[in-house]
KERO-461624 format. One record per residue (C-alpha): x negated, y, z. Coordinates in steps of 0.1 Angstrom, whole numbers, plus 5000, padded with zeros to 4 digits. Last residue first. Layout:
N
XYZ/...
# end
This chain:
770
564765646581/562265896567/563866176588/563765966620/560065876613/559266246609/561166326642/559266056661/555866176650/554966366682/555966076703/553865836683/550866066686/551266096724/551665716727/548565656706/546565906728/547865736759/546765396747/543365526735/542565696769/543665386789/541465166767/538465386770/538865406808/539265036812/536164976791/534165206813/535465036845/534664686831/531264796819/530464946853/531664626870/529164416850/530764126832/530263796849/526963656862/527163286871/524863196900/523062866897/523462596922/520462446939/520062086928/522661836916/521261516904/519661436871/520061096854/522760956876/523760596867/526860436853/526760066846/526659816817/527359446811/530259536787/532759356809/531259556839/531659896822/535359956820/536459796853/533559966871/534460306858/538160266865/537460136900/535160436910/531760326922/529560506898/531660826903/531760836941/528260936952/527461176924/530861326926/530261396963/526961556955/528761796930/531361876956/528761966982/526662176958/529562376946/530862446981/527362546993/526962786965/530162966972/532963076948/532962736931/532062576898/531262206894/529762096861/529761726850/527461626821/527661336797/525161086783/525660776762/526360956729/523261176731/523361376698/525561636714/525961596752/529661536763/530961786789/532961726821/534562006840/535262056877/536662376891/536262426928/538362476960/538062126974/540462027002/538461927032/536061657044/533661647015/533861267012/537661257016/537961536991/535761346966/537961036969/541161246964/539661406933/538661066919/542160926925/543561236907/541561156876/539661456861/536261306866/537560976851/537561146817/533861106815/534160726816/536560726787/534560976767/531460756772/533160416764/532760446726/529060506731/528760156746/529660016712/526760196695/524460096724/525159726715/526859506741/524759206752/526358866745/528058706775/525958436793/527158086801/524857916775/522258126759/523258186723/523058566727/519258536733/517858846750/519358776784/517258976808/518659306795/522259206804/521359106839/519559446844/522759646836/522859836804/522960216807/525760476807/524260816816/525261086840/524061446843/524961656873/525662026874/526062286902/527662616893/528162926914/530763196910/530663566916/534063736920/535963956897/538864106916/536964426924/536064466887/539664426876/540664686902/537964926889/539064866853/542664936862/541565256880/539365366851/542265306827/544565506850/542065786852/541665796814/545365786808/545866056833/543266276816/545066206783/548366296798/546966616813/545466716779/548866646762/550666866787/548067146784/548667166746/551067456741/550267656771/546567596765/546767726729/548768036739/552468076734/553968256705/553367946683/555867756703/558767986692/557667976656/557367586656/560867576671/562267776643/563768116648/567268156635/568968256667/566568456689/567768786676/565169066672/564669256704/565769596715/569369496721/568269196742/566869416770/566669186800/565168906779/562069126774/561669176811/561868806817/559168736792/559968606757/558868296739/562368166737/561867816750/559067916774/561168196790/564267976791/562367716811/560467396802/557267506785/556967836803/556967656837/554767906855/556968206847/560068016859/558467946892/556667616900/557267476934/554167326951/553567646971/557067596985/555967267000/552867437017/555067727030/557467477045/554567287062/553167617076/556567717090/557567397106/560467217089/564167267097/564667527069/563267277044/565967017050/568867257044/567167387013/566667036997/568967096967/568067466965/564367386966/564867156936/566367446917/563067626920/561167336904/558767076918/555466916905/553267216913/549867066903/547867316922/550067336953/550166956955/546466906947/544867056978/547066907005/547466576986/543666546982/543266617019/545866357028/544266107005/540866167020/542266107055/544165797044/541365647023/538765707050/540865547077/542065257056/538765197038/536765227071/539064977088/538664737058/534864757059/533364917028/532564716997/531865006974/534864916954/537164956984/535565296993/536265416957/539865276958/540465486990/539065806975/540965756941/544465686954/545566046962/544166186929/545765906909/549265946925/549166326920/548266276883/551066026880/553566286893/552266566872/552366346841/555966246848/556966606850/555066696819/556766416799/560166536809/562366316830/565566226811/568666446816/571966266819/574366286790/576365986804/576365736775/573265816754/571065986780/571865726807/571365446782/567865566773/566865596809/568265256818/566265096790/563065246802/563865166838/564464796829/561264766808/559164916836/560764676861/559764376840/556264506836/555864526874/557364186880/555364006854/552064176866/552764066902/553563706891/550463686870/548363786900/550163516921/549263236898/547163336868/547463026846/550962906854/552263246865/551463446833/553463296804/556463156821/556763456844/556163696814/559063526796/561263556827/560463916832/561064016796/564463836795/565363996829/564364346816/566564316785/569464186807/568964476831/569464726803/572564536791/574064516826/573464886833/574964996800/577964766804/578764906838/579165256826/581865346851/580565686862/579565536896/577765256879/575865496857/574865706887/573765396907/571765266878/570065606872/569165656908/567865306916/565765286884/564265626891/563565526927/561865206917/559665376891/556665476912/556865196939/557364916913/554865066889/551865126912/551664916944/552264576928/548864536912/546764646942/549264456963/548164136946/544564206957/545764246993/547663926992/544463746980/542763877012/545263707034/542763467050/540863777062/543563867087/547163977086/546664337099/543164427087/543364227055/546764377046/545464727055/542464677031/544764607002/547264877010/544865167017/544465356984/547165186963/549665236991/548665596996/549065666959/552365476956/553965676985/552866006969/554065906935/557365796950/557966126968/557266316935/559666096915/562266116942/562266496940/562366496902/565266256901/567166446928/567066766907/568266606875/570966406892/572466696911/573066886879/574566586861/576966506890/578166866893/578866876856/580966556860/583466706885/586566546872/587966436906/587566066898/584066146887/583266316920/584666016939/582765766918/579565976921/579765986959/580665616961/577565516940/575165786953/575265666989/574865286984/572165356957/570165636974/568665397000/566465276972/564365586976/563365487012/563165117005/560365146979/557465207003/558564937028/559364716997/555664726986/554464577019/557264317017/556164216982/552464186991/553363967021/555663756999/553063706973/550463586998/552963367016/554163196984/550663146973/549862977007/552362696997/549662556973/550862216961/554062366949/552162566922/554262556891/557662516908/557162706940/555362986921/558162996896/560763026924/558663286942/558563496910/562263556915/561263786943/563464086936/563464356910/563664156877/565563836885/567563976914/568464276892/569764036866/571863856892/573164186905/574064306870/575763976863/577664006895/578564366887/580164246855/582063986874/582864226902/583964496878/586464256862/587364116896/588264456911/590264566880/592164236880/592764256918/594164606915/596364516885/597764216902/598564416933/600164686912/602264426894/603364256927/604464576943/602064776965/603564876998/604765227003/603265397033/605465477063/604965137079/601165157074/599765067108/597065107097/596165367070/595765657093/592065707085/591065587120/592965257114/590865197083/587665257103/588865017130/589364737105/585964807090/584364807125/585864467132/584564327099/581064467108/581164307142/581863957128/579163987100/576564117124/577163837149/576663577121/573463757109/572063767144/572663387149/571263287115/568063497120/567463367155/567663007142/565563077111/562563227129/562562997159/562662687137/559662817117/557462767148/558762797183/555362767199/555762997229/554363287210/556863217182/559663257207/558463597217/558163697180/561763567173/563163747203/561464077193/562864037157/566363947167/567364237190/566064527168/567164347137/570664287148/570964647161/569664787128/572164587107/575064697129/574065067132/573765117094/577365037084/578765247112/576465537104/577265537067/581065537071/581365687036/584565487029/582565307002/579765247027/582265077050/583364857021/579764777014/579364647049/582464427047/581364257015/577664217025/578664057059/580563777042/577563677020/575063727048/576963497071/577063217045/573363237037/572363257074/574462947082/572562757054/569262887068/570062717101/570762397083/567462427064/565562457097/567362147111/566761957078/563062007078/562061657065/564161697034/561761957018/562662066983/565561846975/567361857009/566562227011/567962306977/571162126986/571462327019/571062657001/573662566974/576162457000/575662777021/576062996990/579262806981/580662857016/579863227015/581463256980/584663116995/584563327027/584563657007/588163606995/589763707029/587564017031/588364106994/592164076999/592164297031/589964567016/591764576983/595164597000/594164887023/592565086995/595665046973/597865167001/595565467007/595765596971/594365946972/592565916938/589165996954/589865756983/591065486960/587965546938/585665506968/587365186978/587065046943/583365136941/582564966974/584764666965/582864626932/579464656949/580464386975/582164156949/579264146925/579363766922/578963696959/577463366948/574463526933/573563746962/574063476988/572163216968/569263456964/569163537001/569263167011/566663056986/564263346995/564663297032/563662927028/560763017004/559363267029/559463007057/557562757035/554863017026/554663127062/553762767072/550962757046/549663117053/549163067091/551562997119/550563257146/548963537126/551063497095/554363457115/553563757136/552663977106/555763867088/557863957118/556264307118/557064337081/560664227087/560764507113/559564757087/562164627062/564864667089/563565017095/563465117059/566965017048/569165127077/567065437082/567465517045/571165447048/571365697076/569365957059/571065907025/574465947042/573266257060/572166407027/575466317011/577266507038/574966807037/574866826999/578666827000/581566586997/584366677021/586666856997/586366576971/587066316998/590566447006/591766207033/595366087032/597466137063/598666477053/599866357019/602266117036/604166397052/604366427090/
# end
């Protein structure tokens, strides 16, 4: 048999059906493990509590990050190189790259293991057994990622998916069962390390078998690569791996849980914050994982099509898939925004209410723009534009790190959610610009984005309304889901976010759906006549009948854009702007409503202290009396008032107050000097409950006069600290009215979108002036 007969022809096999099956399998491999991880997170939260879950989340975060960074882009580089070798019909090159990459993957695995163990010894040396298990997990994950991506590069989607799914399906139930019998964090990390190691071994075996099935092993009849070709293959792989490694690192900073590192550094005394943010992150990832499953399928497919010279096919498929994913993401984001916060409280418990509030922030931008970022980055990588992806991610990483430093110290988990969302928005904006500049890919039109955002807002409004009214979590989830489905059923055919070409892309899927569901989806497809602003009819200003008789019409060439637009009606010309303004108003109202729901009432209890002379000092009026120190004048005592007031913020004082109260205080304590009263100062205690504020204020009254620093400072001056007015019933602090916050949010959203529309309309004038 000739050599050509043994070499696969991938360009002949690539079709919508094959790519769709690959997306389905990879989506299953991405969504189901994330769902199982969510189940494990629920079990850990319920059985161990937020503090222990925070520690466990940080362990997994360190191991995963070390694995991703130390792999240095080798997995994605091997995936791309394998796809190119298949597309170029170079089986000997494929075999050599796979063998060399597998043998080289053990070094990054060992480095990742060492980094993980070192962080564990520094962060929490008392849990060395747990950190040792996490170290094994880091090494196994690194090796497994290389072999798994090689399988995806060969389009063995099912083989790559089954191993990960099997490990999760076996490991998660075992872990939960072990937790019920008191296994603790050790149960989680031990089972995870064992299943990861087995997955790595089995995946390598499957990769070897896949190569054998392609007729590449044994390869006695195939010419072996000479030394120069091997060096060239390694160099190309390592160059892309280095660039891809930078890309992966930047993606980890922006898209993943880099905020956990900042939370662990700035707020290490509150491990619950790690658990709250991790729960919100995992809940978001369940909605994001489905569109993110596009990357491992799009990258090898685009690489093979590019190698075959079919770039037009890439551009056409990209435009349609982008619209479909934008619509799917808007629906997922709407339901997550409507029900996510209450669902977290319902599943994890009332203690995880802060995680629900974080989810309100993280449910919009990451879920909405995650698919767009995934598609454009995968397409650019497949076309070889690595520098464009890296530069875009670098811009987003810088923005994310700056926002982390600015927002996480004062705003904790809420600042982390905002930083992550804005960072992803910066990345996807830069990627879109790069895709248009370097690859000629079509950007999403403003009207398409407006339709998707409008659909999101309409789905989310009922659930958010119930949440703001203070309904029970179960009622919010049930009511928000039912009302959201009704809004989706009504709004989708009215908004019409899809095009006719999108139906052709998903035609094989639509034919398998029930008749009524298929009719409903087709009702949401705008025809050419309905999309006059984005189709040939809208661009020329002519109807389809008029276009059929070009000889009877004046030539289109020479008409100005303004003349063509003037032939349409006022609503047809400006409806997009009106929709954007409405969306800006609705988004502003939503942000104001979320801010109002996060605003909690606080209570303040205050105590007034005074520095007075001790009785022994007042009885000694004559300074010349033998054996008695002269009395300190009030002016001199006034110099001690700031010193004594500062004792309130001393850690020793805080520990003493906590021992009196009997638990860790959750209150803000501030001292304030009284103007024109140099010997008097006031201590204010603010807490979320009146009882907490009162108890803490009373504890300060009891402990302050007896604190060592106070006694050591006042006794030599023959003075003492006394309570002038004690804490009484705390007063309630009224914040801004929720109605005012919602109205202000709506006005700001309207103004921001109006400014954006005006700036977009003036872009050509600015370009001419420049």
